[in-house]
PAZAPA-4460 file (N, C-alpha, C; in steps of 0.05 Angstrom, whole numbers, plus 32768, in hexadecimal, padded with zeros to 4 digits):
% residues 193
    n_x    n_y    n_z   ca_x   ca_y   ca_z    c_x    c_y    c_z   seq   type   mol
   7E28   7F6C   7D3D   7E0C   7F74   7D4F   7E19   7F7E   7D6B     1      X     A
   7E03   7F8F   7D69   7E0C   7FA5   7D81   7E00   7F8F   7D9E     2      X     A
   7E0C   7F9B   7DAF   7E05   7F8D   7DCB   7DEE   7FA0   7DD5     3      X     A
   7DDC   7F95   7DDE   7DC6   7FA0   7DEE   7DD1   7FAF   7E08     4      X     A
   7DCB   7FC3   7E13   7DCC   7FCC   7E2B   7DC1   7FC0   7E3F     5      X     A
   7DCA   7FC5   7E5C   7DBD   7FBA   7E75   7D9F   7FC3   7E73     6      X     A
   7D93   7FD5   7E6C   7D7E   7FDF   7E6F   7D6A   7FCA   7E5D     7      X     A
   7D75   7FCF   7E41   7D6C   7FBE   7E29   7D6C   7FA0   7E33     8      X     A
   7D7D   7F97   7E3C   7D73   7F7E   7E46   7D6C   7F72   7E5F     9      X     A
   7D5D   7F8F   7E6C   7D48   7F8B   7E86   7D5D   7F7F   7E99    10      X     A
   7D72   7F8D   7E98   7D82   7F82   7EB2   7D7E   7F9D   7ECA    11      X     A
   7D81   7F97   7EDE   7D7C   7FAA   7EF4   7D91   7FAE   7F08    12      X     A
   7DA5   7FBE   7F07   7DB7   7FC5   7F13   7DB3   7FDC   7F27    13      X     A
   7DB8   7FD0   7F44   7DB1   7FDF   7F59   7DC6   7FE0   7F71    14      X     A
   7DDD   7FF4   7F6C   7DEF   7FF1   7F81   7DE1   8002   7F9D    15      X     A
   7DE3   7FF6   7FB5   7DD2   8004   7FC8   7DE3   8005   7FE0    16      X     A
   7DE7   8013   7FED   7DF7   8023   8007   7DE5   801D   801E    17      X     A
   7DEE   800A   802E   7DDE   8007   804B   7DEC   8003   805F    18      X     A
   7DE5   8005   807B   7DF8   8004   8091   7DEA   7FEB   809E    19      X     A
   7E0A   7FDA   80A5   7DFD   7FC0   80B7   7DF8   7FC4   80D5    20      X     A
   7DEA   7FB5   80E1   7DEA   7FB9   80FB   7E0A   7FB2   8106    21      X     A
   7E0C   7FB9   811E   7E26   7FB3   8130   7E30   7F98   8131    22      X     A
   7E1A   7F84   8132   7E20   7F70   8134   7E1C   7F56   8122    23      X     A
   7E1C   7F69   8101   7E1C   7F55   80EF   7E36   7F5C   80DF    24      X     A
   7E3B   7F4A   80CA   7E53   7F49   80BE   7E4E   7F4B   80A0    25      X     A
   7E61   7F4F   808A   7E5E   7F54   8071   7E56   7F38   806A    26      X     A
   7E68   7F21   8070   7E67   7F08   806C   7E47   7EFD   806E    27      X     A
   7E3F   7F05   8087   7E1F   7EFB   8089   7E12   7F06   8079    28      X     A
   7E0F   7F18   8073   7E00   7F29   805C   7DFC   7F24   8040    29      X     A
   7E1C   7F16   8038   7E1D   7F08   8020   7E13   7EF4   8021    30      X     A
   7E13   7EDF   803A   7E0B   7ECA   803A   7DE8   7ECC   803A    31      X     A
   7DDB   7EDB   8041   7DC4   7EE5   8042   7DB7   7EEB   802B    32      X     A
   7DC6   7EF9   801B   7DC9   7F06   7FFC   7DC5   7EEB   7FE8    33      X     A
   7DD7   7ED4   7FF0   7DD2   7EC1   7FDC   7DBA   7EAF   7FE8    34      X     A
   7DB5   7EAC   7FFF   7D9E   7E98   8007   7D82   7EA8   7FF5    35      X     A
   7D81   7EC5   7FF8   7D6B   7ED7   7FE3   7D70   7ED4   7FC8    36      X     A
   7D87   7ED1   7FBF   7D8A   7ECC   7FA0   7D7F   7EAF   7F9B    37      X     A
   7D84   7E97   7FA8   7D82   7E7D   7FAD   7D5E   7E7C   7FA9    38      X     A
   7D51   7E87   7FB9   7D37   7E8D   7FC0   7D27   7E94   7FA8    39      X     A
   7D33   7EB0   7F9B   7D29   7EB9   7F87   7D2A   7EAA   7F6B    40      X     A
   7D3C   7E9D   7F67   7D3F   7E85   7F55   7D2E   7E72   7F5B    41      X     A
   7D26   7E63   7F73   7D19   7E4C   7F7A   7CFB   7E5B   7F70    42      X     A
   7CF3   7E74   7F76   7CD3   7E7A   7F73   7CDC   7E84   7F53    43      X     A
   7CEB   7E85   7F47   7CED   7E8F   7F2D   7CEC   7EA9   7F21    44      X     A
   7CF8   7EBC   7F37   7CF7   7ED7   7F38   7D09   7EDF   7F24    45      X     A
   7D23   7ECF   7F2C   7D3A   7ECE   7F1A   7D43   7EBA   7F0B    46      X     A
   7D43   7EB8   7EED   7D47   7E9D   7EE5   7D66   7E91   7EED    47      X     A
   7D6C   7E79   7EEB   7D7D   7E6A   7EEF   7D9A   7E76   7EDE    48      X     A
   7D8B   7E77   7EC6   7DA5   7E80   7EAD   7DAE   7E9B   7EB6    49      X     A
   7DA0   7EAB   7EBF   7DA9   7EC9   7ECF   7DC4   7EC3   7EDC    50      X     A
   7DC5   7EB0   7EEE   7DD9   7EAC   7EFA   7DF6   7E97   7EF2    51      X     A
   7DE9   7E85   7EE1   7DFB   7E76   7ED4   7E09   7E7F   7EC0    52      X     A
   7DFD   7E8E   7EAB   7E01   7E9A   7E94   7E0B   7EBA   7E9A    53      X     A
   7DFF   7EC9   7EA5   7E01   7EEC   7EA7   7E11   7EEE   7EBE    54      X     A
   7E13   7EDC   7ED2   7E23   7EDE   7EEA   7E15   7EF1   7EFF    55      X     A
   7DF8   7EEE   7EFE   7DED   7EFD   7F0A   7DF0   7EFD   7F2C    56      X     A
   7DF6   7F0C   7F39   7DFC   7F05   7F57   7DF3   7F22   7F6D    57      X     A
   7DF7   7F17   7F7F   7DEF   7F31   7F95   7E04   7F2E   7FAA    58      X     A
   7E13   7F45   7FAF   7E28   7F42   7FBE   7E30   7F5B   7FD1    59      X     A
   7E39   7F56   7FE5   7E3B   7F74   7FF9   7E57   7F6D   7FFA    60      X     A
   7E63   7F90   8004   7E7E   7F91   800A   7E7B   7FAD   8021    61      X     A
   7E8E   7FAE   802E   7E93   7FBF   8039   7E95   7FE0   802C    62      X     A
   7E92   7FF7   8037   7E92   800E   8024   7EAC   8016   8026    63      X     A
   7EC2   800F   8032   7EE0   8010   8030   7EE9   8000   801E    64      X     A
   7EE4   7FEC   801D   7EE8   7FD3   8006   7EE3   7FE0   7FF2    65      X     A
   7ECA   7FE5   7FEE   7EBC   7FF3   7FCE   7ECC   800A   7FC5    66      X     A
   7ECA   8018   7FDC   7EDA   8031   7FD2   7EFF   8036   7FD0    67      X     A
   7F0D   8024   7FDE   7F2D   8028   7FE1   7F32   8010   7FCC    68      X     A
   7F24   7FFB   7FD4   7F2A   7FE2   7FBD   7F3F   7FD1   7FD1    69      X     A
   7F50   7FBD   7FBF   7F5F   7FB3   7FC6   7F7A   7FB8   7FCC    70      X     A
   7F7F   7FCF   7FD9   7F96   7FDC   7FE1   7FAA   7FC9   7FF2    71      X     A
   7F9F   7FB7   800B   7FB1   7FAA   8014   7FCD   7FA2   8010    72      X     A
   7FD0   7F90   7FFE   7FE5   7F8B   7FEF   7FF8   7FA7   7FEB    73      X     A
   7FEA   7FB3   7FDC   7FFD   7FD1   7FD0   800F   7FDB   7FEC    74      X     A
   7FF9   7FDF   8005   8005   7FEC   8019   8018   7FD7   802F    75      X     A
   8017   7FC5   8029   8027   7FAF   803B   8042   7FAF   8023    76      X     A
   8043   7FB2   800E   8062   7FB4   7FFB   806E   7FD2   8001    77      X     A
   8057   7FE7   8005   8062   8000   800B   806F   7FFC   802C    78      X     A
   8067   7FF3   8034   806D   7FEF   8058   8084   7FE3   8055    79      X     A
   808D   7FCD   8045   80A2   7FBC   8044   80BC   7FCC   8039    80      X     A
   80B2   7FDD   8028   80C4   7FED   8017   80CE   8003   802B    81      X     A
   80C0   800D   8037   80C8   8028   804E   80D9   801B   8066    82      X     A
   80D1   7FFD   8070   80E0   7FEF   807F   80F8   7FEB   8075    83      X     A
   80FE   7FDD   805D   811B   7FD9   805A   8125   7FF4   804F    84      X     A
   811E   800B   804A   8128   801D   804C   8132   802E   8067    85      X     A
   8127   8028   807A   8127   8031   8095   8140   8023   80A0    86      X     A
   813F   8004   809C   8158   7FF0   80A5   816E   7FF4   8093    87      X     A
   8170   8005   8071   8186   8007   806D   818B   8021   8078    88      X     A
   817F   8038   807A   8189   804C   808A   8195   804C   80A3    89      X     A
   818D   8039   80B8   8198   8032   80CA   81B0   8025   80CC    90      X     A
   81B0   8017   80BD   81D0   8003   80B1   81E7   8015   80A9    91      X     A
   81D8   802E   809B   81EB   8048   8092   81F2   8058   80A8    92      X     A
   81E0   805C   80BA   81EA   8070   80D2   81FA   805F   80DF    93      X     A
   81FB   8045   80EC   820A   8036   80F9   8227   8032   80EF    94      X     A
   8228   8038   80D4   8242   802E   80C4   824C   8047   80C7    95      X     A
   823D   805D   80C8   8245   807A   80CB   824C   8086   80E3    96      X     A
   8248   8077   80F5   8251   8078   8113   826B   806E   8116    97      X     A
   8266   8053   810E   8280   8043   8110   8297   8055   8101    98      X     A
   8295   8061   80EB   82B0   806D   80D8   82B4   8087   80EB    99      X     A
   829E   8090   80F9   82A4   80AB   810B   82B9   80A1   8120   100      X     A
   82B8   8089   812E   82BF   8085   8142   82D9   8078   813A   101      X     A
   82E5   8068   812A   82F5   8063   811D   830A   807C   8117   102      X     A
   82FC   8091   8108   830C   80A8   8105   8314   80BB   811A   103      X     A
   8309   80B1   8134   8308   80BD   8150   831C   80A6   8165   104      X     A
   832D   8094   8154   8334   807C   8166   834D   808F   8175   105      X     A
   835B   809C   816D   8373   80A7   8179   8367   80B7   8195   106      X     A
   834E   80CA   818E   8347   80D2   81A5   833C   80C6   81BA   107      X     A
   8333   80AC   81AF   8320   80A1   81C3   833A   808C   81D1   108      X     A
   834A   8088   81C8   8365   807E   81CD   8373   808E   81E6   109      X     A
   8377   80A6   81E1   8385   80BA   81F7   836C   80BF   820D   110      X     A
   8358   80B6   8204   8341   80BE   821F   8345   80A6   8230   111      X     A
   8347   808F   8224   834B   8078   8231   8362   8078   823F   112      X     A
   8378   8085   823A   8398   8084   8244   8396   8097   8257   113      X     A
   8386   80AD   8257   8381   80BE   8270   836E   80BA   8283   114      X     A
   8363   809C   827F   8354   809A   829A   8333   8091   8295   115      X     A
   832E   80A3   8279   8310   8094   827A   8308   807A   8275   116      X     A
   82F4   8070   8281   82EF   8053   8283   82E0   8054   8264   117      X     A
   82DB   8035   8267   82CC   802D   824E   82AC   8037   824A   118      X     A
   82A5   8035   8266   828C   803D   8268   8288   8058   825B   119      X     A
   829C   806B   8266   8295   8087   8263   829A   808E   8241   120      X     A
   82AC   807D   8232   82B3   8082   8218   8293   807C   820A   121      X     A
   828E   8060   8215   8272   8057   8209   825F   806B   820A   122      X     A
   8258   8077   821F   823F   808A   8228   8247   809F   8211   123      X     A
   825D   80A5   8213   8262   80C2   81FA   8258   80BE   81E3   124      X     A
   8264   809E   81D7   825D   809A   81BF   823D   8093   81B6   125      X     A
   8232   808D   81CF   8214   8086   81CE   8203   809C   81CD   126      X     A
   8213   80B6   81E0   8203   80CF   81DE   8206   80E2   81BE   127      X     A
   8220   80D9   81BA   8221   80E3   8197   820D   80D3   8188   128      X     A
   820F   80BB   8188   81FD   80AC   8170   81E7   80AD   8178   129      X     A
   81D1   80BB   8197   81BD   80BB   8197   81B3   80D3   818F   130      X     A
   81C1   80E9   818E   81BA   80FF   8186   81B8   80FB   8166   131      X     A
   81CD   80EC   815B   81C6   80EC   813C   81AF   80DA   8136   132      X     A
   81A8   80C8   8147   8193   80B6   8143   817D   80C4   8147   133      X     A
   8177   80DA   815D   815E   80E6   8162   815D   80FD   8146   134      X     A
   8178   8106   8141   8174   811E   812B   8167   8110   8110   135      X     A
   8170   80FA   810B   816C   80EB   80F4   8148   80E2   80F8   136      X     A
   8140   80D4   810C   8125   80D4   8113   8113   80F2   8111   137      X     A
   811A   8102   8115   810D   811A   811A   810E   8125   80F5   138      X     A
   8121   8120   80F1   8125   812E   80CA   8119   8117   80BB   139      X     A
   8112   8100   80C3   80FE   80F2   80B8   80DF   80F1   80BE   140      X     A
   80DA   8102   80D5   80C4   8106   80D6   80BE   8120   80CF   141      X     A
   80CD   8133   80C5   80C7   814C   80B8   80C0   8143   809D   142      X     A
   80D1   8134   8091   80CF   8129   8075   80B3   811D   8073   143      X     A
   80AE   8109   8087   8093   80F5   8081   807B   8111   8084   144      X     A
   8077   8122   809A   8064   8136   8097   8068   8142   8080   145      X     A
   807A   814A   8073   8078   815D   805A   806F   814D   8047   146      X     A
   8078   8130   8043   8069   8120   8032   804C   811D   8035   147      X     A
   8043   811C   8046   8027   8118   8051   8019   8132   8044   148      X     A
   8028   814A   804D   8018   8161   8043   8018   8162   8022   149      X     A
   8030   815B   8018   8029   815C   7FFB   801D   8149   7FE8   150      X     A
   8013   8130   7FF9   8000   811C   7FF1   7FE5   812C   7FF7   151      X     A
   7FE5   813B   8009   7FCD   8147   800D   7FC6   8161   7FF3   152      X     A
   7FE1   8172   7FF2   7FE0   8188   7FE0   7FD5   8174   7FC0   153      X     A
   7FDF   8163   7FB9   7FDF   8158   7F9F   7FC4   8146   7F9F   154      X     A
   7FB7   8149   7FAF   7F99   8140   7FB3   7F99   811E   7FAD   155      X     A
   7FAD   8113   7FBC   7FB4   80F3   7FB6   7FA7   80E7   7FD1   156      X     A
   7F9F   80F8   7FE4   7F9A   80EE   8003   7F7A   80E5   8000   157      X     A
   7F75   80CC   8004   7F5C   80BB   8002   7F4A   80B7   801E   158      X     A
   7F50   80CB   8029   7F3F   80C9   8048   7F28   80CC   8042   159      X     A
   7F1B   80D3   8037   7EFA   80D4   8036   7EF3   80B5   8028   160      X     A
   7F09   80AB   8021   7EFE   808F   801A   7F06   8079   802C   161      X     A
   7F10   807F   8041   7F1B   806E   8057   7F33   8068   8059   162      X     A
   7F44   806E   804A   7F60   8068   8048   7F72   807C   8048   163      X     A
   7F79   808B   8064   7F88   809E   8065   7FA8   809E   8070   164      X     A
   7FB3   80AE   8064   7FD0   80A9   806C   7FD8   80BF   8080   165      X     A
   7FDE   80B5   8096   7FE7   80C6   80AD   7FFA   80B4   80BE   166      X     A
   800D   80C8   80D3   8024   80BB   80E1   8011   80BA   80F9   167      X     A
   800F   809F   810B   8003   8097   8118   8019   8091   8134   168      X     A
   8016   808B   814D   8027   808A   815F   803B   8070   8159   169      X     A
   802D   8058   8150   8037   803E   814A   804D   8045   8137   170      X     A
   804D   8056   8125   8060   8057   8110   8078   806B   8120   171      X     A
   8072   8085   8134   8088   8092   8136   808F   8085   814D   172      X     A
   808D   806B   815A   8092   8062   8171   80A7   804D   8165   173      X     A
   80A0   8042   8152   80AE   802D   813C   80C6   803C   812C   174      X     A
   80BE   804E   8129   80DB   8063   811F   80F2   8069   8135   175      X     A
   80E8   8076   8149   80FA   8075   8165   8103   8065   816C   176      X     A
   80F8   8047   816C   8101   802D   8173   8116   802A   8165   177      X     A
   8110   8027   814B   8125   801E   8138   8146   8032   813A   178      X     A
   813D   804D   813F   8155   805F   813F   8163   805E   8157   179      X     A
   8153   8058   816E   8161   8051   818A   816D   802F   8183   180      X     A
   8164   801F   8175   816F   8004   8174   8189   800A   8160   181      X     A
   8189   8016   8155   81A0   8022   813D   81B6   8028   8154   182      X     A
   81A8   803A   8161   81C1   8048   8172   81CA   803D   8186   183      X     A
   81BF   8029   818C   81CA   8013   81A8   81DF   8000   819B   184      X     A
   81CC   7FF6   817D   81DF   7FE3   8172   81F8   7FEF   8169   185      X     A
   81FC   8005   8160   8211   8014   8151   8223   801A   8169   186      X     A
   8218   801B   817F   822E   8025   818F   823B   800D   819E   187      X     A
   822D   7FF3   81A1   8237   7FDC   81AA   824F   7FD0   8198   188      X     A
   8245   7FD3   817E   825C   7FCE   816C   8278   7FDC   816E   189      X     A
   826A   7FF4   8174   828A   800A   8175   8295   8002   818E   190      X     A
   8283   7FFD   81A5   8298   7FF7   81C0   82A6   7FDC   81BD   191      X     A
   8297   7FC9   81B2   82AD   7FAD   81AF   82C1   7FB1   8199   192      X     A
   82BD   7FC1   8187   82D5   7FCB   817B   82EC   7FD9   8186   193      X     A
***
């Protein structure tokens, strides 16, 4: 037996878009819609069976939630993956710096024997590793900007849906801070050795 369509069953589906006042919330609107549904059931406009059996409901949600959906968990997983990748890259750079200093151990021993203070050698290593960290951060920025442009060219940018991919000041400061911490930490390890 064929199922009857929504109109044949006398269903009325009416998605509506509206604007809430600044002091209103979606939760308050949903509470008001629930009260209206209960009032319609009490007055007989909507049968109780429509709610119990058919799942009749009135529900409001923000336009961003409706257009983008529940991407919050996916974005958190993506951010955690990027953070893990960034930490791995910082650890690799620190180990690279340590290997470079170990390879230059004789040169640094000669500098120390000729009277270079430990602080001067630490500054030398810090400047070299700082240049490497800054170069890596700038290279990462170029790759990120290229990736964002690729997302736009492929039509994957969902800015019109309220989900925009962009580099903001917090991301840039975090990246530069991570590069700086890796630089100082790597130099500290080198100077202790």
